[in-house]
C-alpha positions in Angstrom: 0.0 0.0 0.0 1.1 3.6 -0.7 2.6 5.6 2.2 0.9 8.8 3.2 3.6 11.5 4.0 3.0 14.9 5.6 5.9 17.1 4.3 5.6 20.5 5.7 7.4 23.3 7.5 6.3 24.9 10.8 7.4 27.6 13.2 9.1 26.6 16.4 5.9 27.2 18.2 3.9 24.9 15.8 2.3 27.2 13.2 2.2 26.6 9.5 1.0 30.1 8.6 0.8 33.4 10.5 -2.5 34.9 11.6 -3.1 36.3 8.1 -2.4 33.0 6.4 1.0 34.2 5.2 4.2 32.1 5.0 6.8 34.7 4.2 8.6 33.8 7.4 9.7 30.4 5.9 13.4 30.8 5.8 16.5 30.0 7.8 18.3 32.2 10.3 20.6 33.9 7.7 20.5 34.8 4.1 24.3 34.3 4.0 24.0 30.6 4.7 22.7 27.9 2.3 19.5 26.2 3.5 19.5 22.4 3.1 17.4 21.2 0.2 15.1 18.5 1.7 12.5 18.9 -1.0 14.4 17.5 -4.0 15.1 14.2 -2.2 11.6 14.1 -0.8 9.7 14.7 -4.1 11.4 11.7 -5.8 9.4 9.4 -3.6 5.9 10.8 -4.4 3.7 11.0 -7.4 0.6 12.5 -5.9 0.0 15.7 -3.8 -3.1 16.6 -1.8 -3.8 20.1 -0.7 -6.7 22.3 0.3 -8.1 25.2 -1.6 -6.4 27.8 0.6 -3.0 26.2 0.0 -3.7 26.0 -3.7 -4.7 29.7 -3.8 -1.6 30.7 -1.9 0.6 28.7 -4.4 -1.0 30.2 -7.5 -1.3 33.8 -6.3 1.8 34.2 -4.1 4.4 31.4 -4.1 4.4 30.4 -7.8 2.0 32.6 -9.8 3.5 32.0 -13.2 3.7 28.2 -13.3 2.4 25.2 -11.3 5.3 23.9 -9.1 4.2 20.3 -9.3 3.9 19.5 -13.0 5.1 15.9 -12.7 2.7 15.1 -9.8 -1.0 14.4 -9.9 -2.5 17.1 -7.7 -5.8 16.9 -5.8 -7.2 20.1 -4.5 -9.9 19.6 -1.9 -12.5 22.3 -1.9 -16.2 23.1 -1.4 -16.1 25.0 -4.7 -14.3 22.9 -7.3 -12.9 24.5 -10.4 -12.7 22.6 -13.7 -10.0 20.0 -13.4 -7.1 19.4 -15.8 -5.0 16.3 -16.4 -2.6 17.1 -13.6 -4.8 19.2 -11.2 -8.0 17.6 -10.0 -10.5 19.6 -7.9 -12.7 17.5 -5.6 -15.1 18.0 -2.7 -14.4 14.6 -1.4 -13.5 14.3 2.3 -9.7 14.1 2.8 -9.9 10.7 4.6 -12.1 9.2 1.9 -9.8 10.5 -0.9 -6.7 9.2 0.9 -8.2 5.8 1.5 -9.1 5.5 -2.2 -5.7 6.7 -3.4 -3.8 4.4 -1.1 -5.3 1.3 -2.8 -4.2 2.5 -6.2 -0.7 1.7 -7.6 1.9 4.4 -7.4 4.4 6.1 -5.2 3.8 7.7 -1.9 1.2 10.4 -1.5 2.2 13.9 -0.2 -0.1 15.8 2.1 0.9 19.3 1.4 -1.5 21.4 3.5 -3.4 23.0 5.0 -4.5 22.4 8.5 -8.1 21.5 7.5 -6.8 18.7 5.4 -4.0 17.5 7.8 -6.0 17.5 11.0 -8.7 15.0 9.9 -6.1 12.7 8.4 -4.2 12.8 11.7 -7.4 12.1 13.7 -8.1 9.1 11.5 -4.5 7.9 11.9 -3.9 8.0 8.1 -0.5 9.7 8.1 2.4 7.2 8.0 5.3 9.6 7.9 5.7 13.1 9.4 8.4 14.9 7.5 8.6 18.3 9.2 11.1 21.2 9.0 11.1 23.5 12.0 11.8 27.1 11.1 13.7 29.3 13.6 10.8 31.6 14.1 8.2 32.0 16.9 5.0 33.4 15.5 2.9 33.4 18.6 -0.3 33.2 16.6 -1.6 31.8 13.4 -2.7 28.5 11.9 -1.6 25.5 14.0 -0.3 22.4 12.3 -1.6 20.0 14.8 -4.6 21.9 16.2 -5.8 20.2 19.3 -5.3 16.4 18.7 -8.0 14.3 20.2 -5.9 11.2 20.6 -2.3 10.2 21.2 -0.2 9.2 18.2 3.2 7.5 18.9 6.0 8.2 16.5 9.5 7.0 15.9 12.2 9.3 14.9 13.9 8.0 11.7 16.0 11.0 10.5 17.2 14.3 11.8 19.3 16.9 10.0 19.8 20.6 10.3 21.2 23.6 8.6 20.8 27.4 8.7 18.9 27.1 11.9 16.2 24.8 10.4 15.8 21.4 12.0 14.5 18.7 9.7 12.8 15.8 11.4 11.3 12.6 10.0 9.0 10.5 12.1 7.2 7.3 11.2 4.0 6.2 12.9 4.7 3.5 15.4 2.6 0.3 14.9 1.8 -0.7 18.5 1.8 -4.4 19.2 -1.2 -5.6 21.2 
């Protein structure tokens, strides 16, 4: 079965966007130091990306307005107001858990959960995320959109990788399969 991977960055205090939904704080501690590229290695293991409409709008209006940054991936945008789909970007109103459960059964590489919180949090609650690949940015926002929200249950994880550079800590955790 395909793995479900949350690949995302958050502030040191657990936010994925500031109180206005902006992510312009996503950088290392210095512009004079190279920031490690974890994305290039990561994206080779996925062929599908799932994101919410707010994340989609942020990508096409702010982060990459001139070209879609994931042309080799099949993208699913979950929204209550779908736009016409293309061959590589599919708009759907399907619940995130239902979509993930369907896609996991299909052949392919891992599935990337890109954001936002309204997509991530139900998947966490349903225990559908296999790998948490998180970069911690050296910024304290104090307010904004929380990555984990207020989890309703415990989820045990096992650290499988750690790296750092330019003040950013990159952590990879896998969900622990508890033996009963």
